[in-house]
N, C-alpha and C positions, 0 to 999 in steps of 0.2 A: 664791639670792643676789640675782637680779634683782628678785624680788618684795619682798625686804627693802628694797633701794635705792629701789624705787618708793614703798613706804609712807613711808619717811623723807622722800622728796622731797615727797610730797603733804601732809606735815604743815606745810610751810613756809607763809609768809604769801602772800596773793594779790598778783599783780603790780599795781602801782598803775595801770597803763595800762588794766586791765580792771575798775577799781573801779566804773565806771558801768554795767557789765553787770548785768542783773536776775538775782537769785540764785534758784537752784532749791533750795528747802527740802525735803529728803527726810526725812520723819518716820517712816520705817520701814514705810510702807504697802506692801501686797503689790504694787500697781501704781499708778503716778502718773498715768497718762494721758499723752497726747501733749504734748510740751513745745515745740512749734514756736514759740510766741509768746515764749519765754524764751531763744531762741538768737539769736546774730548770724550773718549770712550774708555770705560774700564769694565772688564768682565769679571764678575764674582762667580766663580765656578761652584762655590758652596751654596750660593743663593741665600746665605744666612747672615751676611754682614749688614749692619745698619749704616745710616748715613754718616755718623761720626767716624766709624771704623773705616769707611771708604775714603773719607776726606783725610784721615790721618795716615792710612797705610796704602791707599789705592794709588795706582799710577795711571793717570789718564793719558791716552794716546790720541793725537789728532786723527780724525776720520778723513779718508780720502774719497768718500762718496757723498753725493748730495742726499741720498737716502740709504743709510746704513742697512745692510741685509744681515740679520742676526741668525737666520736659518732656523733649524729645529733643535732646541737645546733646553736642558733643565736649568742652565745657569741664568743668573740675573745680570742684566747689562745696565751700567750707569752712564749717564751723559751729564756733562756740565757745560755751561755756556754763560757769557756775560753779555748783557744787553743794556744799551743806553737809549733812553727815550728822547729823541729829538723831534718828535712829532707834535701833534696838537691834542692827542687823546691821553688821558691820565691812566687808563687801564687797558693796555693792549692785551690781546688774547693769544695765549700759547696754544697752538693747534697741532695735535698729533693725528694725522690723517690715516690711521690704520685701526679699523673697528674691532678686530679680534685680538685684543690684548687682555690677558688674564689678570695682570697686576700692573698698575700705574701709580707711581708715587712722585709727587712734585714738592721740592723743598726750595726755600729761599734762604740765602746766607746774609747775615747782618753781623759783621764783626766775628765774634766767636759764637754767636747764636745761630741756631738752625730753626727756621720757621716752617711748619707743615702747612702746605697749601692744598693738597689733595691726596687721597688714598682711595682709588677706585679700580675697576676692572671686573672681568667676568667671574672671577673667583672671589670677589669682595662683596660685602653687603652693599646694596644700592644706597648711594648718597646723592640725593637730588640737589643739594646745595652746591656740591662740587661738579656734578654731571647731571644735567637736566635733559639730555638727549643722547642718542647713540653715539654722537660725535664726542671725541675727547678734546674739548676746548676749555681752557682754564683762564679766567680773568686774572691778570697779574697787576696788582695795585702799584703802579710805577708812575710817580709824578713826572711831568714834562721836565726835561733837563737833568734827570737823575739816571743812575745806572743801578743794575742789580745783578747778582750772581744766582743762577738757578742750577739745581741738581735734579736730574730726572732718573728714576729707576723703572725699567721695563722688564717684564718677565712673562713668558708664555711657553707652554709645552707643545705648541703648534708652530707652524711657520710664522716668523716674526720679522717685520721690517719697521724702521723708525723714520717716517716722513715728518720731520719737525719744521714748523713754520710759525710766523707771527702774522696777525691780522688785526684790523680794528673791529670793535663790536658790531658795527653795522654790516661789515662784510660777513662776519661769522653768522649773524642772524639771517642775512640773505642766503648765504651758502646752506645753512641748515634748512631754511624754507625751501630752497631750490631742490635740495637733496630729498627732502620729505615729499615734495611734489612728484618727483620721478619715481621714488619708491612706491607712492600711492598709485601712480600710473601703471607701474609694473604689476602691483597686486591686482589692480582693476583688470588689466589685460588677462592675467592668469585666471581670475575669477570668472570673467566672461567666457573664456575658452572652456573652463571646467564646467560651468553651468550649461553651456551649449551642448557639450558632449554628454553630459549627464542626461539632458533632455532627449538626445538621440538614443542613448542607451535604453531609456524607458520606452521609447517608441519602437525600436527594432530588436531589443533584447540581445544584442551582440556583446559578448563579454569583453571584446577588445575596447569598446568605448568606456566601460566601467574601469578597466585597468588604466586607460589613458587618463581618466579623471583623477584616479589616485596618483598617477605619475605626475600630472600637472601640480597637484597639491604638494607633493614631495619636492619637486623642482623649485616651486615658489618658496617653500619653507627653507630649502637649502640655500638658495640665493639670499634670502633675508638673513639667514644666519651668517653668511659671508659678509654681508653688509653691516652686521652688528645689530640690526634691528631686532631680530628674534632673541639674540642673547640679552639685549637690554630689557626686552619685554619679560624674559624668563627670570631675570634676577630676583624679583620678589618671591618667585616660586621655588627655585632651586639653583644654587650656584653651579652645581655639577651639570645640570642640564644646560645652563647658559654657556659653560665652558666647552662642553662636548657635543652640543647640538649639531654643529657643522659636520663632525665626523660621523655621528650616528645617522644623520639624514642623508649624507652622501652614500653610505653603504645601503641604506634602505632604498634610495633612488636608483642605484645601480641594479639592485635585485628586481625591483618592479619594472625597470626599463627592459631587462632581459625577458621577463614574463610577458610584457606588452609586445615586444618584438616577436616572440614566439607565436602569439596569437595573430598579430596584425599581418605578419609576412608568412604565416603558416610554415615556420622554419622546419618543424619536425617532419613535414611531408617532403622536404627537398634536401635537407642537410642531415646526414647521418652523424650521430654523436653529439648533436647540439644539447640534448637533454642532460648528458653526462657533464659537459662543460658548464652548463648553467648550474647544475647541482654543485659542482666543485666550487664555482664562484660564490654561490650562496653560503656554502660551508666556510670558505675563506673569509668572506666579509663579516659573517656572524662571529667568526673567531676573533676578528679585529675588534669588534664591539666588546666581546668578552674580555679581551686583553685590557681594554680601556677601563671596563668595569672593575677588573681585578687590580688596577693600579699601574699597569704597564702602558702608560698613555703614549709615550714616544714610540715604543715598538709597535703598538697598534696603529698609530698614526702613519708611520712610515710604510708598514705592510699594506694598510688600506690604500695609500696613494698609489703604490705599485699595482695592487690588485684591481682597483677601479680603472686605472689607466689601461692595463692589459685587457680587461673585459670590454672596455669601450672600443679599443682597437679591433678586438675579435668581432664585435658586432658590426663594425664598419666593413670589415672584409666579408662577413656573411652577407651584408646588403649588396656588396659588389658582386658576389657570387650569384645571388638571386636576380640581380639586374641583368646578368648575362643570360638568365633563363627567361627573359622577357616578362619579368614581373613588374606590372605597373605600380603596385604599391611600393616595391623596392626603390623605385626612382624617387618617390616622395620621401621615403625614409632616409635614403642615402643623402639627399640634399639637406634635409632637416638635421640629420646626425652630423653632417659635415659642418654646418653652422655651429652646432653645439661644441663639436670637437675643436674648432678653431678658437672659440672662446676659452675652452679649457686649456688648450695648448699655450695660448698667449698668457693666460693666468699663471700656468706652471713655469713658463720661460721667464716671466717677471719674477717669480719666487726664486728662480735659479740664477738670477742676475744676467741672463742672456738678453733680456729686453729691459729697458729702463722702467722704473716705477713712475707711471703717469696716469692721467685720466683714461687714456685708451686701454692700457694694459690692465688697469684696475677694474674697469666696468665692461670689458669685452664679454665676460662670462654671463652676466645678466642679460646683456643684449643678445648674445647667442642663444640663451635659453628662450627668450621671447620669440626669436626667429624660428627656433626649433619647434616650439609649441604651435605657432601659426602654420608652419609648413605641414606639420603632422596633422593638424586639424583639416588643412586642405586635402591631405591624403585620405583622412577618414571620411571627409565629405565626398571625395571621389569614389571611395569604397561604397558609399550609398548608391551612387550612380551605377557602379559595377554590379552591386547586388540587385538594383532595379532591373538592369538589363538581363542579368542572370534569371531574375524572377520572370520577366517577360518571356525569355527563351524557354525557361522551364514550364511556364504556363502553356506556351505553344506546343512544347513537346508533350505535356500532359494532355492537352486537347487532342493532339494527334493520336496519342496512346489511347485516350478515352474513345475516340472514334473507331480506332482499330479494335479496341475491346468490345465496343458496341456491335461492330460487324461480326466479331467472333462469337459474341453472345447470341446474336440473331441466328447464326449458323448452328451454334450449339443448342439453342432453343428449338430450332426446327428438327435437328437430329434427336434432341431429347423428347420432343413431342411425338416423333415417330416411334421412338423406343417406348415411350409411355403407352402409346396406343397398342403397340405390340405386346408390351408387358400386361396391359389391361386385358387384352384378349386372352393371354395366357392365364392371368389371375381369374378371369371370368370362367375359363374352362376348368381351372383348378377348383374354383368355388362350386361350380356345378357338380364336378366330380365329388367334392367334399360333401355337398348336400345329398347326393345320391348315396354316398358311403354312410353318411349320418343316418339317412332314412333306412338304409339296410340294417345298420347297427341297432337303431330303435326298433325296427321290426324284429330283429333277432332277439332283442331284450323282451319284446312282447311275446315272441314265440316261446322264449325260455319261461316267461311267467305263465303263458298259456299251458305249456307242458306240465309245469308244476301244478297249475290249477286243475288240469285234466286228471293228473294222478290222484290229487285229493278228491276230486268229484267222483272218480271211478271207485275209489275206496269207500266213499260215503254212500254212494248209490248201491254198491254191491251188497251192503248189509240188508236194507229193506227188500232188495230183489231176492236175496237168499231166503228172507222170511216167506216171500210168496212162493219161491220155487220149492222149498222144503215142505210147504203145506199142500201142495198140489197132489202128491200120491195119497196121503191119508184122506184128502177131500174126495178124490176120485174113488177111493175104496169105500168110504162111508156113504157116498152118494150111490154107489153100485148096490150096497147093502140095502139102503132105504128104497131104492128103485126096484130091487128084486122083491122085497116084501110088498111094496105098493103094487107091483105088477101081479103078484100072487093074489092080492085082494081083488083087484080089478077082473081077474080071470075066473072067479068063483061062480058056480051055478047056485040057484036057490036051493036046489035039492041037495046039493053037496056042501052047503054052507057049514053046517055044524062040524062034520069031520074035517073039512079043509081048514076051518078056522083053528081047530085044535092043532093041526099040523103047522099052520103058519105061525101060531103063537109059539110053538116049539122052535120054529126057525128063528123067530124074533129073539127068543131067549138064547138060542145058539149064536146068533149074530151079535147079540148085545146091542140091539137097535137103539135103545135109550141112550146108551153111552155114545153111540155114533152120532145121534142127534145132538147130544150135549157137546161132543167134540166139534161138530159142524159150527156151532156158535163160536167156539174158541178160534177155529181156523178162520172163520170170516172176520173175526175181530183182528187176528194177526195180519191177515191180508189187508184189512182196512188200515191198520197202523203202518204197515210197510208202504202202502200207497200214500198215506199222509206224509210220511217222512220223505218219500221221494219228491212229492209236490213241494214240501218245504225247501229241500235242497235246490230244486229248480227255481223256486221263487228267489232264494238267496243268490243263486248264480245270476239270475236276471237283474236283481237289484245291484249286484256287484259290478257287472259288466256295463249295463245300461247302453248296449250297443245301438239301441234305437234312439238315443238322445244325444244330439250334437249341439243343441242350443242351450243357453242359460236357463235354468229352471230353479224353482224353490225346492229345496230338498232338506230332509232331516239327516244331519250328519251322524247323529247317534244310530239311526237305522243303517246308514252306510257302513259304520264301524261294525255293527252286528252282522251284516251280510258278509263283510270281509272276514270276520272271525269265524262265521259259519263255513266259508270256503276252506279256512285253515284249521278246521276242527281236528283233523287227523294229526297234523304236525303238533298242534298245541297239546293234544291229549297225551302224546308220547314224550313231550319235552318239558312243558312248563304249566304251572297253574295260572289261571287267568283271574285278574282282579279288575272289575269294572266299577268306575266311579263316575257315572254319567250325570251331568247336571241338566237343568231344564234349558234347552236350546230352542230358539225360534228357527223358523225355516230360513235357510241361507241361500242366496242367489249364487248358483255355481254350476259347474259341469260335474254332476255327481259321479259319473263313471270314471272320470279322470282323477277325482279326489280319492275314489276307492282304490285306484291304482297306486296312489301315494301311500294310503294306509297299508295296502298289502305289501309294498316294497319295504316299508319300515318294520311292520310286524314280522315279515319273513326274515329280515335281517336280525331282529331280536331273537327269533326262534333259533336261527343258525348260530348266533353268538353264544346263546346258552348251551346249545348242543356241542359247541367247540371247547367247552370247559373241560380241563383234564380230569377233574374230580368226578365227572359224570353225574353230578348232583342234579336234582330237579329244581328248575328255576321258577321265577315268578315274573309275569308280565303284567304291568299295571297300565290301564288306559283311563285317562281323566278327561272330562270335557267341562267347559264352563263358559259363561258369557261375561265379557268384560266390556262395559259400555256398548259401543256399536260394533264390537268384534267378538268372535268366538275363539276360544283357545283350546287346543287339543294337545295333550301330553301323553307320549307313549314311552314308558320306562321299562328297562329290564335290569336284572341283577347279574348280567353276564360279566365277561372279563374286562370290559371297558376299552378305552382307546388312549394311546399316547398323544402328546401334543403334535408330533409330526404327522400322525394319521389324521387328527382332527383338522389340521390345516389343509388337507387335501380331500376330505371326505366327500365333498360335493363336486370334485373335479371329474370331468368325463374320463372314462376308461381307468380310473383309479380303483383298485380292488385289493383286498388283503387275502383273498381266496387263492387257492392253488390254480394253476393254469388249467383252463377248460371248465372250471366250476363257476365262473361268473364273467360278465362282460364289463363290469365297472360302470354301467350306465344307469342302474336303478335309482340311486340317490340323486344323480345329476338330472334325470328326467323328473323326479319328484320335486327337486328345487325349481326347475323350469315351470312345472305346472302350478306350484304355489305362487311363484313370482307373477305369472300371467293372471292369477286370480287377485293380484294386488295384495297378497299376503306376505308372510315372512316365515322362514323355517330356520331354526337354529338347533344346535346340539351341544349338550353338556356331557362330559365324560371324564373319568379318572381311571387309570389302570387299577383293576381289582375292585372298583366300586360301581360298575355298571354304567349304562348310558341312558340318557333321556333326550328325546326329540321333542321340540316345542314348535307347534304350528299355530300361527295366528292368521285368521281370515276375516275380511270385512263381511258384514251382513248383506250389503248391497254393493254391486259392482258399479264403478264409474262408467261414464260413456265410453272412454277409451278401452275399458276392460270388458265391454260387451261383445267384443270380437271373439271369435272362437279361440279358446285357450289351447 
């Protein structure tokens, strides 16, 4: 219905007020060319006037350009024109060939009526009935032979030009298809280059390729934004993004371009201060985006144009500098960057009216971007060859270095082997010396134990010997008395028997011969007891030492403990009470003499520990034995002062002693530990300060084959 009303309205006569306007005579040609010189222009600085206010108060001035350049302004610009359709098509297309327009309004006049034909743009909601593609093309329902008056309003806070033309629908469709094809080709080239370099990045893990992939994506998006494709696509999402995508993407592209250049050309290694300039550029460009977000769009747009241009020129001169330093990558970058800069310069000169608005100046930047991407891809591909050559060279250097290292290692090994042999001889000599020293120390410990043993034995044997020695004088006296009387009886004559017997009997009474005979029995028993005690001590000593037994034998460990206690009787009698809790033990396969040495070392330490108590009290030593499965367990406990944790940790260490200097070698418990270990047994100790000490010895009943060697 609206289309019908529009057609009817456009059939009306022209408004007399527009009679002086130059007429656009459309003769059905496919494309009229730009009609800027045939339109009137009015600038609404407030950007708030509607079409009726403009028609009533606006003063339209004829344009002197085929493509009016409106620059960067917040104002709205109005155009009016009259067209007469002398062709063969009833609906010619009004074509505005500038994709980045934020507000486009098209009106038709019919008498005093104003008909709305289109209200579109990047800051307007998408209207697919009025605009079905990124191109601004509007079908004007104008019958053949009729004329119409059109009013067009354009506004954008970015650079704005007004290339206005008419064409037939067939041309518009073909132009739209042609443009879509080349846009698709542009996207395809960019996508192929991006995927190729992404594949290379995953292959060689060089960050330059990843940055280049991001750069390609941003360049592609930026050019699509300038072509209006991205803005048209973003309209359903966000009008703000559609209107500002070109500025935001331009700043992002410049930032990534600087980062890519720094890695690709290794600028930091050759140009001082590049990092500071790059940081300043990033701050400036991000500031421009912030201004746009804050609502200062024109200020942000103008500063961004200056900043991006200056940064691009700076990068160009950096590439020239690196080219002078024989950088192969710089030659590719300089050529590619030159192509891009040419496109940018032509685009900017077109915006500044230095160059005319045409297909060349309008599409140079996308073409330059494609050339730049291709040349930089060639440069990155060449970088692979350079990296390959460097890798081959580094491999050759590494091989040479490895061979040199191998030679050095062989020499070092020979030297090391010589030193090892020399050191081995020294260690062998030290080891022999250590063994001799250890043997001497063990012998010293044995001598110390032997001295202690000798003192005890001397004291023990001295008692029964004293029994014998003290009984010899009375024995000699009593024997002399008995012999004297006996000799008297033997020397008697028969004739003298009676008087002599009387005299002898008087002598017997005088000598108390009966008492002497009785005393002889006591003396003999005393001598017999002393002899038995001496024999017992000798037997105990022999059982303790077992000097004649070097092979494994079955022995009674209870008997071994008794013989050891016999040797230590003197020390025990003076220091501690003895408590024996012997269990029934089977014969144990062992070296009895060496185990007796273990018992003596532990018991002697117990006696000395009790003797060292400051309270001088009489202590108790408890010895327990028991059989547990196929092993025997011996526990020797004392109620002496005990040991601290620090002493417990070192109690079995060689040469460790808590005695004063000269009173012990520190080898007694170490030797005991070694003897028990060689028997396949285990010796442990429990002790607390003030609570006494207990040594636990566990021994197997039978020795394994490996334990049948001499302990």
